[in-house]
N, C-alpha and C positions, 0 to 999 in steps of 0.2 A: 401155483400155476398148473393148469391142466394141459397135458400133451394131446396131440391128435388122437392117439390110441385111447387115452382116457375118455375123451369126449365121445368117440365112436362107441366105446364099450358102455358108457353111461346111457347113450341113446338107445343101444340095443337092449340093455336091461330094462330101461324105461318102456321101450316098445313092447317087450314081452309082458311086463306087468300090466300095461295098458290093454293088451289083447285079452288077458285073462279076466280083467275087470270088465271089459266090454262084453265078454261072453256071459259073465254073471248078470250084468245089467240086462242083456237081451233075454235071459231067462225070465226076468221080471217084466218084460214087455217094453223096456226102455231101449232107445237106440244107442249103440256103442260108438257111433261116429265121433261124438264130442270127445270122448276119452282118447280115441286114436289120434285125433288132430292135435290134442294137447301133448301127447307123447312124442310127436314129431317136431315139437317146438325147437327152434334153433337156440344155440347158446347166444348170450348177449355179445355185442360187438367187442366189448372189453375182454370177455372170456376168449373169444376167437383170436384176438390180438395177443393175449397172454399165451395161448396155445401155439400161435405162429412163432413167437419169440422163443418159447421153450423148444420147439421143433428144429430151430436153426442151429447150425454149428456154433461153436464158442464165440468167435469174434462178431459174426453177423448178428446173432441174437443180442449180444451185449450192446452193439452199436444201435440197433433198432430200439432197444429198451432205453438207451440214453437219449436218443432223438425224441422218443415219445415223452420222456420226463421233461425235456427242455420245452417241447411244444406246450405241455400242460402248465409249466412255470410261466411261460410267456403269455398264455391265455387260459386262465383257470375256468373259463366258461366254454372251452372247446368241446365239441361233440365228437366222439369216436364212432366211426362207422366202418363197415367192411363191405367192399364192393367187388364186383367182377370175380365171383366165386366160380371156379371151374376146375376140372381135373388137373390141369397143368400146375395149379398152385395148391394141390391137395384139398381142394374145396374150402380152403381157409380164406381165400380172397386176398385182397390188398387192403391194408390198413389205410383209412382215410380220416383226416382231421378237418372238421368244418366249423365255421362260425359265419352265419349269413352267406353261406356258399363254401365251396371247397377251399381250404387253405393249402393243404399239401397231401401227398400220398407217401407211403413208405414201402417201396418195392425192394425185394431182395433177389439178387442174382448170384451166380457162383462166386464171382470175385468182387462184388460191389453191393453196397446198400445205397439205394438211390432215393433221394428225397426230391420229389417233383412238385413244384409250386404251380398252381393252375393258371393264374393270371399275371405271373410275375414279370412278363416282358415289359410291363409298365412300371415296375418297381425299380427304385434306385438300389444299387448294390455297392455301396462305398467300400465294403470290406472284400469285395470280389470273391464272394462265396460260390456263386454260380460257376460251374465248370463243365456243364453238360447241357445238351439241347440248346446251345447258345444261339443258333440261327432260327429256332422255332418262332412262329409269329405271336404266340400267346404264352406258352409255358417255358419255364426254365427249370433246371435241375441241378442238384449237387450230388456228385458221386463220392461216396466214402469208401475207402479201401482199408484193408487190415493195417493197423498201426497208425492211421491218420489221427492227428490231433484235432479236436473240435474247438472252434472259436465260439464258445458258448454264448457270450454276450452279443456278438454279431448275429448269430443264428436266431436268438430270441428277438432281437430287434427286427430281423427280417420277418419272422412270424407275426410280430405285432403290426408291422407295416402291411402285411397281407390281410390281416383281420380288418385294419382300418380301411383298406381298399374295398374289401367285401362289404363292410358296413356302409361306406359311402355309396357303393353301387346299389345296395338294398334300399338305402334312403332315397336315391334318385328314382328307382323303380316305383317305390311307394308313392312318392310325390307325383310322378307322371300319371299313375293310375288314378290318384285322387283327382287330378286336374281333368282327366278324361271323363270320370264320372260326373264331375261338376258341369262340364261342358254339355254332356248329354241331358242333364236335368233341366 
């Protein structure tokens, strides 16, 4: 896993190498812009999430890593993304897991790791995992604190239900756009 410092150091080294190559190319009449733009390429979302986990203190990093593993177990086709990159989160952003839309995010705070589900106000929660944002109209969250035990099977069931909800929404959108195109024709 790469830490924030490692990623930034690699980017700076890569940037310096790109600049010298760009100058060599410009001596030969070639534009160095392509080399510079490649050197500024961001790390992959998975690498950024790895760095985020490594950068966290002991229990929060372990918890986010366990949640990530459970999400991947529940949906092997899940896509990892990083959104909302800003200085307040060390430019590492917020881990986001998607499948036909956002399933959930993994936010970290001083005393909590928060797993926020995007559309879960419409999901049933028979195991009563949701314990935060309960009055929100669309999203629900689970706050994990140091020492909390995970109900892994219930959490994976919740992720699978969120994927199914996203897939049904994507199917309805696809069907309605097909109908609209047919009606126009």
